C-alpha positions, 0 to 999 in steps of 0.5 A: 500500500502506498503511503501519502507524504504528510506534507502533501496530505497537509497541503491538500487539506489546507487547499480544500477545507477552507474553500469548502467552508467558505462556500458551505458556511452561509448555507448552514447558517454561519454568518461569520465564516469569512471572518473566521477564515480571514482571522485564521489566515492572519494567524498563519501569516503571523507565523503561527506564533502562540504569543499572537493568539490572544490578539487574533482571538480579540480581533475575531471577537470584535468581528463577531460583535460588530456583525 
């Protein structure tokens, strides 16, 4: 049996799941799906540094409250 390279598996996951979420979120009643994706993108762009998690979380809360 052929084993899938973990890097390729992660790349495929990252390429498909956010795209599916962005399309499906409005249909399942999630109105803040885009804000969650954008905030997640900011977290990844900042280097996945755990020191920034509270800043990102605060930004997401502001977006949720602002609607």
